[in-house]
C-alpha positions in Angstrom: 9.8 -0.6 35.9 10.0 -4.3 35.7 13.3 -5.0 33.9 14.7 -8.4 35.0 18.4 -9.0 34.9 18.8 -12.7 34.0 21.7 -14.6 32.6 21.7 -14.2 28.8 19.8 -11.0 28.8 21.2 -7.8 27.3 21.0 -6.0 30.7 23.1 -8.8 32.3 25.7 -8.6 29.5 26.0 -4.9 29.9 26.2 -5.1 33.7 28.8 -8.0 33.6 31.0 -6.1 31.2 30.8 -3.0 33.5 31.8 -5.2 36.5 34.7 -6.7 34.6 36.0 -3.4 33.3 35.5 -1.6 36.7 37.3 -4.4 38.6 40.2 -4.5 36.1 40.5 -0.7 36.2 40.4 -0.4 40.0 42.9 -3.3 40.4 45.4 -1.6 38.0 44.9 1.8 39.6 45.1 0.3 43.1 48.3 -1.5 42.2 49.9 1.6 40.8 48.9 3.8 43.7 50.1 1.2 46.2 53.5 0.9 44.4 53.9 4.7 44.3 53.0 5.0 48.0 55.5 2.2 48.9 58.2 4.0 46.9 57.5 7.3 48.6 57.4 5.7 52.1 60.7 3.9 51.5 62.3 7.2 50.2 61.1 9.1 53.3 62.4 6.3 55.5 65.7 6.2 53.6 66.1 10.0 54.1 65.7 9.5 57.8 68.3 6.8 57.8 70.6 8.9 55.6 70.6 11.7 58.2 71.8 9.3 60.8 74.3 7.8 58.3 75.8 11.3 57.5 76.1 12.1 61.2 78.0 8.9 61.9 80.2 9.4 58.7 81.0 13.0 59.9 82.1 11.7 63.3 84.2 8.9 61.8 85.8 11.3 59.3 86.5 13.9 62.0 88.3 11.6 64.4 91.9 12.2 65.4 94.3 10.5 62.9 95.9 7.4 64.3 93.5 7.0 67.2 91.2 4.0 67.6 88.0 3.6 65.6 85.7 6.3 66.9 82.4 5.5 68.6 79.7 7.8 67.4 77.8 9.6 70.1 74.0 9.6 70.5 72.2 10.5 67.3 69.1 12.0 68.9 67.2 8.7 68.6 66.7 6.8 71.8 65.9 3.6 70.0 69.6 3.2 69.2 70.0 2.7 73.0 67.4 0.0 73.6 68.5 -3.6 73.1 67.1 -5.2 70.0 64.9 -2.2 69.2 65.2 -2.7 65.5 67.3 0.5 65.1 71.0 -0.1 64.8 74.2 1.4 63.5 77.5 -0.2 62.8 81.0 1.0 61.8 83.4 -1.6 60.4 87.0 -1.0 59.5 87.5 -3.2 56.5 91.2 -2.7 55.7 92.6 -4.0 59.0 94.0 -7.5 59.4 91.3 -8.1 62.0 88.0 -6.5 61.2 87.3 -3.8 63.8 83.7 -2.8 64.6 81.8 -0.3 66.6 78.1 -0.9 67.0 75.1 0.8 68.7 74.1 -0.2 72.2 70.8 -1.6 70.8 72.8 -4.1 68.7 74.6 -5.6 71.7 77.1 -8.3 70.7 75.5 -9.0 67.3 76.6 -7.7 64.0 74.6 -6.3 61.0 75.0 -8.2 57.7 76.2 -6.3 54.7 74.1 -5.7 51.7 77.0 -6.4 49.4 80.8 -6.5 49.3 82.6 -3.2 49.9 85.8 -4.4 48.1 86.5 -2.1 45.1 83.7 0.3 46.0 84.6 4.0 45.6 84.5 6.1 48.7 81.0 7.5 49.2 79.2 4.6 47.6 75.7 4.2 49.2 73.6 1.1 49.0 70.0 0.5 50.3 68.0 -2.6 50.8 66.2 -5.0 53.1 68.1 -7.5 55.3 67.2 -9.9 58.1 68.8 -8.7 61.3 69.1 -10.0 64.9 66.1 -12.1 66.1 64.9 -12.4 62.5 63.9 -8.8 62.4 63.2 -7.3 58.9 65.4 -4.2 58.5 65.7 -1.4 56.1 69.4 -0.8 55.7 71.5 2.0 54.3 75.3 1.6 54.1 78.1 3.7 52.8 81.8 3.0 52.1 84.2 5.6 53.6 87.8 5.7 52.5 90.0 7.9 54.7 93.3 6.9 53.0 96.0 6.1 55.6 93.5 6.5 58.4 91.5 3.5 57.2 88.7 2.3 55.1 85.3 2.0 56.8 81.8 0.6 56.1 79.1 2.6 57.9 75.7 1.0 58.2 72.5 2.3 59.7 69.3 0.1 59.9 65.8 0.8 60.9 62.8 -1.5 61.7 61.0 -2.2 58.4 57.8 -2.9 60.2 57.2 0.9 60.3 57.2 0.9 56.5 55.1 -2.2 56.3 52.6 -0.8 58.8 52.1 2.5 56.9 51.8 0.7 53.6 49.2 -1.8 55.1 47.2 1.1 56.5 47.3 2.9 53.2 46.3 -0.3 51.3 43.4 -0.9 53.7 42.2 2.7 53.2 42.7 2.3 49.5 40.6 -0.9 49.3 37.8 0.6 51.3 37.8 3.7 49.2 37.9 1.8 45.9 35.2 -0.6 47.2 32.8 2.4 47.8 33.7 4.0 44.5 33.3 0.7 42.7 29.9 0.0 44.3 28.8 3.6 43.5 29.9 3.2 39.9 28.2 -0.2 39.5 25.0 1.2 41.0 25.2 4.1 38.6 25.8 1.7 35.7 22.8 -0.5 36.8 20.6 2.6 36.9 21.8 3.6 33.4 21.1 0.1 32.1 17.6 0.0 33.6 16.9 3.5 32.4 18.5 3.0 29.0 16.7 -0.3 28.3 13.4 0.8 29.6 12.1 1.3 26.0 12.9 -2.3 25.2 10.9 -3.3 28.3 8.0 -1.3 27.1 8.2 -3.0 23.8 8.1 -6.4 25.5 5.1 -5.4 27.6 3.3 -4.1 24.5 4.0 -7.3 22.6 2.7 -9.3 25.5 -0.5 -7.1 25.5 -0.9 -7.7 21.7 -0.4 -11.5 22.2 -3.0 -11.5 25.0 -5.5 -9.5 22.9 -5.4 -6.3 25.0 -3.8 -4.2 22.3 -3.5 -4.3 18.5 -0.3 -2.2 17.9 2.8 -0.9 19.6 1.8 2.5 20.8 3.7 5.4 22.4 6.9 7.4 21.7 10.2 5.6 21.6 13.9 6.7 21.3 15.2 7.1 17.8 17.4 3.9 18.2 14.4 1.6 18.6 11.7 3.6 16.7 12.6 1.8 13.4 12.0 -1.5 15.2 8.6 -0.3 16.5 7.6 0.8 13.0 8.6 -2.5 11.4 6.8 -4.5 14.1 3.6 -2.5 13.5 4.0 -2.8 9.8 4.4 -6.6 10.2 1.2 -6.7 12.3 -0.7 -4.7 9.7 0.7 -6.9 6.9 -0.3 -10.1 8.7 -3.8 -8.7 9.3 -4.1 -7.8 5.6 -2.9 -11.3 4.6 -5.4 -13.0 6.9 -8.3 -10.8 5.6 -7.3 -11.4 2.0 -7.1 -15.2 2.6 -10.5 -15.2 4.2 -11.9 -13.2 1.3 -10.4 -15.6 -1.2 -11.6 -18.7 0.6 -15.1 -17.2 0.9 -15.2 -16.2 -2.7 -14.1 -19.7 -3.7 -16.7 -21.3 -1.4 -19.4 -19.2 -2.8 -18.2 -19.9 -6.4 -18.4 -23.6 -5.7 -21.8 -23.6 -3.9 -23.9 -22.9 -6.9 -22.3 -25.5 -9.2 -22.6 -28.1 -6.4 -26.2 -27.2 -5.8 -26.9 -27.6 -9.5 -25.2 -31.0 -9.6 -27.2 -32.2 -6.5 -30.5 -30.9 -8.0 -29.8 -32.6 -11.4 -28.7 -35.8 -9.8 -31.6 -35.8 -7.4 -34.0 -36.0 -10.3 -32.6 -39.3 -11.4 -32.2 -42.7 -9.6 -29.6 -44.4 -11.7 -26.2 -45.4 -10.3 -24.4 -42.5 -12.0 -26.7 -40.0 -10.3 -26.2 -41.7 -7.0 -22.4 -41.4 -7.5 -22.7 -37.7 -8.4 -24.8 -37.1 -5.3 -22.2 -38.9 -3.1 -19.2 -37.0 -4.5 -21.0 -33.7 -4.5 -21.9 -34.3 -0.8 -18.2 -35.0 -0.1 -17.2 -31.8 -2.0 -19.8 -29.7 0.0 -18.5 -31.2 3.3 -14.9 -30.4 2.3 -15.8 -26.8 1.3 -17.6 -26.3 4.7 -14.6 -27.8 6.5 -12.1 -25.5 4.9 -14.3 -22.5 5.4 -14.4 -23.3 9.1 -10.6 -23.7 9.2 -10.2 -20.4 7.5 -12.6 -18.8 10.0 -10.7 -20.3 13.0 -7.3 -19.4 11.5 -8.4 -15.8 11.0 -9.7 -15.6 14.5 -6.6 -16.9 16.3 -4.3 -14.8 14.0 -5.8 -11.6 15.1 -5.9 -10.2 18.7 -8.3 -12.3 20.6 -10.3 -12.1 23.8 -9.7 -13.8 27.2 -12.2 -16.1 28.8 -12.4 -17.8 32.2 -12.0 -21.6 32.1 -13.9 -22.8 35.2 -17.4 -21.4 34.4 -17.1 -23.1 30.9 -16.1 -26.4 32.5 -18.9 -26.3 35.1 -21.5 -25.5 32.5 -20.2 -28.4 30.2 -20.2 -30.8 33.2 -23.9 -30.0 33.9 -24.8 -30.5 30.2 -22.9 -33.8 29.9 -24.5 -35.2 33.1 -27.9 -34.5 31.6 -27.0 -36.0 28.2 -25.5 -39.1 29.7 -27.8 -39.3 32.8 -28.6 -42.9 31.9 -25.0 -43.8 32.9 -25.2 -42.0 36.2 -21.9 -40.3 35.6 -19.9 -38.2 38.2 -18.0 -35.4 36.5 -15.4 -33.9 38.9 -14.1 -30.4 38.0 -10.8 -29.2 39.6 -10.0 -25.8 38.1 -8.6 -22.7 39.8 -10.7 -19.6 39.6 -7.8 -17.6 38.1 -7.3 -19.9 35.1 -7.8 -17.9 31.8 -7.7 -19.0 28.2 -6.3 -16.6 25.6 -8.8 -17.2 22.9 -12.5 -17.3 21.9 -15.0 -18.8 24.3 -16.8 -20.8 21.6 -13.5 -22.4 20.5 -12.7 -23.5 24.1 -16.2 -24.9 24.4 -15.9 -26.8 21.2 -12.5 -28.3 22.1 -13.3 -29.2 25.7 -16.9 -30.2 24.8 -15.6 -32.8 22.3 -13.1 -34.3 24.8 -15.5 -34.4 27.8 -18.3 -35.9 25.6 -15.9 -38.6 24.3 -14.8 -39.3 28.0 -18.5 -39.6 29.0 -19.2 -42.1 26.2 -16.5 -44.5 27.3 -16.4 -43.9 31.1 -17.8 -46.5 33.5 -18.9 -44.1 36.1 -16.5 -41.2 36.6 -14.9 -38.4 34.6 -12.3 -36.0 36.1 -11.3 -32.7 34.6 -8.1 -31.0 36.1 -6.8 -27.6 35.1 -3.4 -26.2 35.8 -1.3 -23.3 34.5 2.5 -23.4 33.8 4.6 -20.9 35.7 6.8 -18.7 33.4 10.5 -19.5 33.7 11.4 -16.1 32.1 9.7 -12.7 31.9 7.2 -12.4 29.1 7.5 -16.1 28.3 4.4 -17.6 26.8 2.3 -19.5 29.4 0.2 -22.5 28.6 -2.9 -23.9 30.1 -3.2 -27.7 30.7 -6.7 -29.2 30.7 -6.6 -32.9 31.6 -9.7 -35.1 31.1 -9.5 -38.5 32.6 -12.1 -41.3 32.5 -12.3 -44.8 34.1 -13.3 -46.6 30.8 -11.4 -49.3 29.0 -8.7 -46.9 27.7 -6.9 -47.0 24.4 -3.8 -48.9 23.4 -0.8 -46.7 22.4 -0.9 -48.0 18.8 -4.5 -46.9 18.3 -4.1 -43.4 19.8 -2.5 -42.2 16.5 -5.5 -43.4 14.5 -8.2 -41.6 16.5 -6.8 -38.2 15.4 -7.4 -39.0 11.7 -10.4 -37.1 10.3 -13.5 -39.4 10.3 -11.7 -42.3 11.9 -13.8 -44.3 14.4 -12.5 -47.3 16.3 -15.9 -48.5 17.5 -19.0 -48.1 15.3 -21.2 -49.0 18.3 -20.7 -45.6 19.8 -22.5 -42.6 18.4 -20.6 -39.9 16.6 -19.0 -38.9 13.3 -15.4 -39.5 14.1 -14.6 -35.8 13.6 -14.4 -34.7 17.3 -10.7 -35.4 18.1 -9.7 -34.2 14.6 -11.4 -30.9 15.2 -9.8 -30.6 18.6 -6.3 -31.2 17.2 -6.8 -28.8 14.3 -8.2 -26.0 16.5 -5.5 -26.5 19.2 -2.7 -26.4 16.7 -4.1 -23.1 15.3 -3.8 -21.6 18.8 -0.2 -22.9 19.0 -1.3 -25.7 21.4 -1.6 -29.5 21.1 -3.6 -32.5 22.2 -1.8 -35.4 23.9 -3.3 -38.8 24.7 -2.1 -41.1 27.5 -3.4 -43.6 30.1 -5.4 -42.2 33.0 -4.5 -43.2 36.6 -7.9 -45.0 36.7 -7.0 -47.1 33.6 -9.0 -45.2 31.1 -8.0 -42.6 28.5 -6.3 -39.3 29.5 -6.7 -36.4 27.0 -4.4 -33.5 27.8 -5.3 -30.3 26.0 -2.5 -27.7 26.0 -3.6 -24.1 25.1 -2.2 -20.6 25.6 -3.1 -19.0 28.9 -3.7 -15.4 29.7 
C-alpha cells in the first residue's frame, strides 16, 4: 500500500486527532493515578508515624503524677537515635510558664516547628502536614494535643523524612510514564494501521483515477466498501456521461460539416463558371467558409481525442526524428539541432499531436535560427502523491528573437510578422490550441543565445 500521510490529508487529520486525544487521555489518567498513589503513600507513612505517636502519648499519659516531663523510651526505630537522621519526636508542655520540652536524641539541641497553634485545641486533636526541619530537611509531621488536666497539657510531635515519600512517588511516576509511553505508542501504531487499512479503498480510487488519466484504464474497477461504493458509481457515471457528450458533439459537428460541404461545393462550382467580381467574391467567401469548417472539424477531432483515455508515447525518439527531418529541409542553412531529452520522458497523449506541436515549433526555430537550434526536455517532480506531472519541451534558437510586445500577436490565427518567410501563419496558433486542449500551454521568452525561446508545457506520463 502506498498511502502517504501528508499535512492536510485525511489520514494526517485522523492521526493528529488520535495523537491529541491519546495524549490528553493519558495525561489525565496519569495525573489521577499519580495523585491517588501520593495520597496512599502519605496515608501509609502517616499510619507509621501515628504508631510512634500513640506509643509516646501512652508513655506521657502513664507517667507518675507530679513528676517531671517523661522521656519516652526507644520506639523500636534506630533512626530516632542517629543525629539529624530525619526521624524525630518531641514532647512540649505548653501550659507551664516556661515551655518544657523532651526531644529525641536525633534532634539534638534543635526543636521541631509546630504545624499550627495548640491553644484552644481539644485533647486528642491530631494534625498532619509538611514542615521544614533542621538542616532544611523536608519532614512529614504528625502532632497531637494531650490534655492531662492538673498533670499538664502537652503537644506530642513525631516527624519522618519526607524524602522517602518523594522517592516512592518519583519511582512510581517514572514507571507510570514508561508504561503509558509504551501503551500510547502501541495505541498510535494501532490507530495508524487502522487509518492505513481503513483508507486503503480511497488510495485505490486515487490510483485508478491516475490510471484513467494516463490512459491505462477507462473506468474504476473492483469491489469497494459500501461507504465509498456510491462515489465509485458516480465517478463511473460521470466518465460515461462525458464520453457520450464527446461522441454526441463529434457527431453533431460532423453532421454539420457534411451538411455544409454540399452547399459550399455548389456555390464554388456555380461561381467558378463566371468571372465577374460577384463570382470572385463568392469564391473567396466560400473558400473561407470551407477553411473554417475544416478548422472546427479538426478542433472537434482533437478535443474528442484528448477527452477520452489516450496513449502514452516516448518523447526522445520523436525529437530525434524531427531533428533529422528539419536538418534535411533546412540543409541550405547548415543548421545544428541539439537534442537533450531523457530516455524516460513520456507524453500523455497521441504521438501525431506531439509531432504536430513540436514540429511547428522546431520548424519555426529553424526558419529564424542563424546556425543553431537547441531542444531541451525536462519533467516536473510531483510535490504530492498523484499530482499531475507536466513535461517541459524548450526550443531555443540563435536568431534575431522577438520583442515582448510582438509575442502576443504571433499566437493569433493567420498572423505573420514577416511575409518574407514561408508559411501560413497558422503554426503557433495550432500549437496553442492543441496544447490548451491537453491542459498545457505555450510560453514565449528570450533564449540565452538571444533568439526566441518557445516552451511547450504538456502532461507527462
